[in-house]
N, C-alpha and C positions, 0 to 999 in steps of 0.2 A: 616450469609452471609452479607457482607458489602454493602453499597449503591452503591459503584463503581461496584461491581460484578453484582448487579441487573441492573444497567444502561447499562453496556456493553451487558448483556444478552438481555435486552429489545431492544437495537439497533439492535442486531443480528436478533432477532425475527421480528423486523419491516422490515429489509431488505429482509428476507425470505418471509414475507407476501407480501411485495411489488412486488418482482420478480415473485412469484408463482401465486398470486391472481390478483393483480391490473394490472400487465403487461399482463397476459393472457386475462383478461376481458376488459381492457380499452385501451391498447396501442399496436399497431401493429397487425399483423395477425398471427394466429397459423396454417395456412395452410401449407401443405408440401412444396409448392413453396416458401413461406416466410422463412421456416426453411432452405431450400437448399440455398436460397440467403444469409442468415446469415452465413451458413457454408462456402460457396464459398468466402465470404468476409474475414473470419478468415484465410482460407487457402492461399488466395492470399496475404494477408498482411504478413503471416508467411514466405512465399517464396519470398518476396520482389517483387511481381508483383503488382505495385502500380498504374498502369495506370487506370484513371477513379475513383480512390478512394479519397475521401476528405482528405486532409492533416491533418485536425483536428482529424479525426477518427484514422488515422495512428499514430499520435503523442500520443493520449491517449492509444492506444493499446500497443505501445512499452514502454511507461512510466509504464504501468501496469506490464510489464515484469521486470522492474527495481525495482519497489516498494518492492518486497520480499527481495531484498538485503538490502534495507534501513532498513526495519523492522527486518531482520535477524541480522543486526549489533547491535540491542538492545536486542531482546528477547533471542538470543542464549547465551547471557552472564548471563542470570539468573542462579543462583545456582540451581541445580536439587535435592538438599537434601530436601526430603519430599515435592517435588513439581512436578506437571505434566511436562513432557518433552516438550520443545518448538519445537523440531525437526519435528514431524509430521505436526504441524500447519504451520511451515516454509515451508516445502516441498509442501504441498497442496495449499499454498497461491500463488504459481506460476500459478495455474489454477483457483483458486477461490477467490483470493484477500482478501478483508475484510470479506467475508463469512467464510474464514478459520481462520483468525486472531482474530476476535471478540470472538469466543468461548475460545481461549487461555486467552485473557485478562479478561474474565469472570471467568475463573478457577484459574488463577495464584494467588499466595500470594505475598504481598509486599516483595520485595527482593532487598537488597542493597549490597549483598556480591557476590564475584566471587571465587568459590571454585573448579572449574574444571581446567584441564590442557588446555592450548591453542593449539588446533589442528590447522592444516594448514588452515582449513576453518575460524576458529576464528581469526587467525593471519591476514588472508586476509581481513575479515570484519572489523577488528580493525585498519587496516592500513589507513594512510592518503591518500595514492595513490588511494585505492578503493573508499574512501569517495568522493574525489575530482573528480575522473573519472565518477562515477555514477551521481554525482550532475551536472557536466557539461553536461552529456548526457541528463539528464532530462530537464535542462534549454534550451539546443539546440532544443530539440523536441518541447518544449512549444513555443519558439520564432518562429521556422519554421512553426508549425501548425497554430499559431495565424496570422502570416503574409500572409501565402499562402492559408489558408483554406477559404472555403465558408461557412459563418456562417448561412445563410438562408437555405442552403442545409443540414447543420448539424442539425438545428432545425427540419427540415422535417424528417430527418432520426431518430432523437430522438423520434419522434412521431410514426414512421412507423416500425422501426426495434427494436425488443426486445433485440437483442444483443447490439446495440449501446446504447439503453436506460439504460440497467442494467450496462453495462461497465462504462458509464458516472457517474451513481450514486455511483458505487464502487470507481471510481477515486476520486470523491469529498470526500467520507468517509475516504479514506486512506490519503488524503491530510490534513485532519483536525484531525485525530485520535491520532497520535503519542504523542504529548505533554501531553494529558490527560491520556494516557494509561500507559506510562512507563518512560517518560523523567525524572521525579524527582528521581526515583530509579536509573537510569543510572548516574545521576549527583552525587548522594550520593556514588555510587559504585566507582566513579572516584575521589572523594574528591573535587568536584566542588561546591563552595559555592556562586558563583556569580549569584544572582537571575535574573540579566538582561538577561542572556542567556536563562533562562526558558521563560521569558516574550517575548523575541524575537521570540522564537519558537511558543509560544502560540498565539501571536498577528499577526504573519506574516505566514499565512498558507503555508505549504510545504517548502517554501524557508527558513524560520527560522529554521525548523528542519534540513534541509540540511546544513545550516551554522553551526549549533551546531555539527552535525556529522563531519564536516570537521575540526573543531578547537578543539574538545574535546581531552584531553590527552589519550594516550594509556594505557591500563591496563598492569601491570607487567606480564612478561612471567613466567608461572609456569612450 
């Protein structure tokens, strides 16, 4: 087992420990009323009933729904020869975010080849249109939430709501994770030798990875 696998496994265990133990014991309330309040918040954001909801929380919530597409555009191109399939982790990441993706990064082998056929999903995720559309959506939500959000209220909810707290930690993890997890393999798979692209993604959290996704060359159709 390589150091990378151990690190990703430890990060996953740390997130689990934080969300299950520290959140329950130290942040927010575990009462039925608090659970119902978090559930109502999720439902109202999902059906676009945003009145009274902090735009910062709305922005993070919807960006978390876009993140699986960003990560899917990298992990689904892993060759599945003698390797764990990325699809279950990709699908569950729509609900669990980094909690679903970190186990995949802990289990996967270094992979710089592309040996599968390009399905409609892979063609969509590899297209520049998808990359640019998803990236613009994320940037719009960030700008909108930052300008219109109430930061003092967000801090209060971070301390009082288990959902807001864990979602925010998940958001930060996914914003930082991609360059260390799979970017070098993706660059090798596509014949990209410009190290500046890697360092752009590594040193500019989230935005650097989105820029790389938008400018990377497409893989040949098989």
